[in-house]
VEXFI-57056 format. One record per residue (C-alpha): residue in three letters; x, y, z. Coordinates in steps of 0.2 Angstrom, whole numbers, plus 5000, padded with zeros to 4 digits. Last residue first. Layout:
N
ALAXYZ
...
This chain:
435
GLU515546004832
GLU516045924848
LEU517146064854
GLU515746184851
PHE514446104863
ARG514646194879
GLY514946354869
GLU513146344862
ILE512346374879
ALA513346534884
ALA513246594866
TYR511346584867
HIS511346714882
ASN512746804874
PRO511646854859
LEU510346954869
ASN509447044855
GLU507746984863
ALA507246894847
GLU508946824845
SER508846754863
VAL507146684860
VAL507646584844
ARG509346524851
ALA508546464867
MET507346364858
ASN508746294848
LYS509746234863
LEU508346154873
ALA508645974867
LEU510546004869
LEU510246054887
GLY509345894891
ASP510645794882
LYS511945874893
SER510945854909
CYS509945994917
GLU509846024936
VAL508746164942
VAL508246214960
GLY506946344962
ILE506746434978
ARG505146484988
LYS505446595002
VAL504546555019
PHE503646645033
ASP502046705024
LEU501846535016
VAL501646465033
SER499946545033
LEU499046715036
GLY497446735026
SER497546775007
TYR497746945000
ILE497147024983
ARG495247024983
SER495346965001
TYR495747155004
GLY493947205004
SER494047275022
THR494747125030
PRO496146995025
LEU496246855038
VAL497246815054
HIS496046675059
ASN497146535053
THR496346365049
GLY496546225062
TYR494746205065
CYS494546255083
TYR494946435088
ASP494346575077
SER493546455065
ALA492346405079
SER491646575079
VAL491346565060
PRO490046425063
SER490346265053
TYR488746175058
PRO487546255047
GLY488446225031
ILE490046285022
LEU491246405029
ILE492346505017
LEU493846605023
GLY494746765017
ALA493446785003
THR493546834985
THR493246714971
VAL491646624976
LYS490946514962
ASP491446344969
ALA490746394986
ILE489046414978
ARG489046234972
GLU489746174989
PRO488246264998
GLU486846164989
ARG485346195000
THR486046345008
VAL487046405022
ILE488646485016
GLN489746575028
LEU490946705021
HIS492246765033
GLU493446915028
PRO492246975015
ALA492547014997
PHE491047134995
ASP491047114976
ASN491246924977
ALA489746924989
LEU488747034977
ARG489046914963
VAL488646764973
MET487046834980
GLU486546884962
SER486846704956
ILE485746644971
THR484346744964
LYS483146884968
CYS484246954983
ILE483747015000
VAL485147105009
LEU485247105028
PHE486347235037
GLY487447265053
HIS488747405052
ASN488147545063
SER486647465073
LEU487447295072
ALA489147355079
ASN488347465092
LEU487247335098
VAL488547205099
THR489747315110
THR488247355121
SER487747175123
ARG489447115129
LYS488446965135
SER486846925125
SER485146945133
SER484647105123
VAL485547045108
ALA484546885106
ARG482846955104
GLU483147095092
LEU484346975082
GLU483046845081
LYS481746965075
LEU482947025061
VAL483346845057
ASP481546805055
GLU481246955043
ALA482746905033
LEU482146715032
GLU480446765027
ASP481046875012
SER482046725006
THR483446744993
THR484746795006
MET486146905010
LEU486646925028
GLY487847045036
ALA488947075051
ILE490347215051
SER491347245066
ASP491647435070
PRO490847425087
GLY492047285092
HIS492347095092
GLU490647065099
ALA489847095081
GLN490746935076
SER489746825088
ILE488146925085
MET488146885067
ASP488446695071
LEU487046695084
ALA485846785071
ILE486246655058
PHE485946505070
ARG484346585075
SER483746595057
ASN484046415053
ALA484346405034
THR483246315022
GLU482446475015
ASP484146525007
ALA485746585015
LEU487346685011
ILE488146745027
LEU489446895027
ILE490546905043
GLU491847045046
SER493147095059
PRO493747275059
GLY495347315049
ALA497047245045
PRO498347285032
MET499347135026
ASP500847025031
ILE502247155033
ALA503947165025
ILE505247295030
ASP505847465024
ARG504447535015
SER503247425025
VAL503747535040
LEU502347665036
ILE500947525033
LYS501447435049
ALA501247595058
MET499547635051
THR498947465056
VAL499647485074
TYR498747645075
ARG497147585067
ASN497047435080
GLY498047275079
PRO498247115069
GLY499847015066
VAL501347005056
ILE503047095055
LYS504447035044
LYS506347045044
VAL506647075062
PRO507447215072
LYS508447175088
ILE507547235104
SER508347295119
GLU509547435113
THR508147465100
GLY507747395083
TYR507147465066
ALA505547355061
LEU505247275078
ALA505447435088
ALA504347535076
ILE502947405077
ALA503047405096
GLN503047595096
ALA501447595085
GLY500547505099
GLY501147385111
ILE502747335121
LYS502947205135
TYR504147105125
VAL504146915122
GLU505746825115
HIS506046655107
VAL504146595105
LYS504046415109
CYS502146385104
ILE501846325122
ASP502746485128
ALA501846605118
ALA500146525123
VAL500746535142
LEU501046715139
THR499346745131
LEU498646655146
PRO499546765158
ASN498946925151
ILE500547025149
THR501247115164
GLY501547295169
LYS500047295182
ALA499047405171
THR499147275157
PRO500547275145
PRO500447285126
SER500947135116
CYS502547105106
MET503146925100
VAL504846885093
VAL505146725082
ARG506946695078
SER507546535068
VAL506046535057
GLY505746345053
ALA504146365042
VAL503246265055
LYS503846395068
ALA503246535058
PRO501546455055
VAL501446425074
VAL501746605079
THR500446705071
MET498946595074
VAL499546535091
ALA499746715098
THR498146755090
SER497246625100
PRO498046695116
TYR497046855113
ALA496746945130
ALA495947115132
ASN496447255144
GLY498147275137
GLY498347145123
PRO498447145104
VAL499747015098
TYR501047075086
CYS502146935079
GLY503946995074
VAL504846885062
SER506646825059
GLU507746735046
ILE506346695034
PRO506246515031
ARG506846415015
THR505746325004
VAL506146204990
THR505446194972
GLU506346064961
ILE506646064942
ARG507545914935
LEU507945914916
GLY508545764906
ASN506945744896
GLN505745794910
ARG505745784929
LEU504645894940
GLN504945894958
PHE503945954973
ARG503946054989
MET502446174991
GLN501246034996
ASP502345995011
LEU502146175017
ILE500246175016
ARG500146005025
GLN501346075039
GLU500146225041
PHE498646115043
ALA499546005056
GLU500246155066
VAL498546235066
ARG497746085074
GLN499146055086
LYS499246235092
ILE497346235095
SER497446075105
LYS498946145115
ILE497946305119
ALA496446205124
SER497446095136
ILE498246255144
GLN496546325147
ASP495846165154
GLU497346155166
SER496946325172
VAL497946485171
LYS498746595185
ARG500146475190
TYR500646455172
ALA500946645172
GLU502146635186
LYS503246525177
LEU503246645162
GLU503646785173
ARG505146695180
ALA505746645163
THR505846835160
VAL504746945148
LEU505847075140
LEU505347255143
LYS505947245161
GLU507747285158
PRO507247445149
ASP506247505165
LEU504347505165
SER503047635170
VAL501347585164
LYS499947705159
ASP499747615143
PHE499847765131
LYS500947885140
ARG501947765151
THR502147645137
TYR502647795125
GLU504047855137
ILE504747685140
LEU504747645121
ALA505547815118
ALA506947775130
ASP507247605122
GLN507547685105
LYS507947865105
ALA508047905087
ARG507147755079
VAL505847755092
LYS505647945090
GLU505447925071
ILE504047785073
ILE503147895086
PRO503248045075
LYS502447945060
VAL500947885071
ARG500148045075
SER500348135058
LYS499847965049
LEU498247965059
LEU497848155055
GLN498248115036
ALA497047965037
GLU495648065045
GLU495848205032
ARG495848065018
PRO494347975025
ILE494847805032
ARG494447655021
GLY494047505031
ARG492247505024
THR492047605008
SER491247484996
TRP489747425007
TYR489847575019
PRO488347665012
PRO487247505014
LEU486547434997
SER485247514986
GLN484847414970
PRO485347254979
ARG483947274991
TRP484147315010
ILE483447265026
LYS484047375041
THR484947335057
GLY484347475070
ILE484747365085
SER483147425094
LYS483447515110
MET483747415126
């Protein structure tokens, strides 16, 4: 096997994709848009017929409109094709995610009482959501859990899942079982941009939803961006990323394994290390060379590390933190002498993992945190998917007569400044009979 080609860089000269990752060149973006937009328009116009046509064209599967929806019989058959261990693992992931999301939701509900005034924040679920789960030749039951469970915790009354069919015209059985365990209301054997269009605008078989979430390839991402003019989406999605901050105390083999674990997502995945130790950087590079050749999915890993793998040697911890905040990674792993102090200074990351025994790969399944996270620098403005993406916050206010009287003069001053006299009149009028 050829050398992985991963380079060691210095802060003065960073990898060329450092600030451009995830950004499609203008010409390429226009070409992608020109391919996706007609798909969306055709689904809007021809509905189920367009879904059937594109499924035949892109997935090489012929389906009838009445077979787009996964049936109870197909769900039952899926259970026969998975193991008890797999079912148990999915249930455990669901329970962990559920507990964490419920805690988030509980923290959003609170009351403030002050001098005759009661302010309350309540949450109300979005009416319906569509969860996109990649599929086809791959299987991502964990993504079904990560997208569906927060919606269910939020109380969404209609949760729909779309996933591309296999060559046999079915969805991966474990993905179906995960959807059933999470109590998805409807599952459709549709993928790609056509699925996003169907969820956004509806067809004869698929009623439209209010919001679409979930990762996908560049066609799915472009479709989500295009329909976002009419319907809410979670965030743009790009290739998976890991950035590791480490000092001389870190284990070089652990770091190499973590970089490989993210590189196997695909050839566009980004895996990087920033360290203050020249020796650690050299050791990690040697570990990568050794481990990649014997790893499974070695071709995918090799391509990712060759194209988007990097090691940056910094002079100080502060320099590492500054560069990490500039990079805004999806996953940031901190393996240093005092990782908590560094974590406190991190302002941009989808997920921060602290210490040598918090590997990023476990976060994809086991911790209870969500693995649908902002990539390509979007952690500067987006958070990871959570129950908050499926609820609306509503303020509830109750003010007593004495409470309003205490606020009366404040309202007068501001309403006069803004030349909105009727604002104050609506308050003053409640006390005129007493004066």
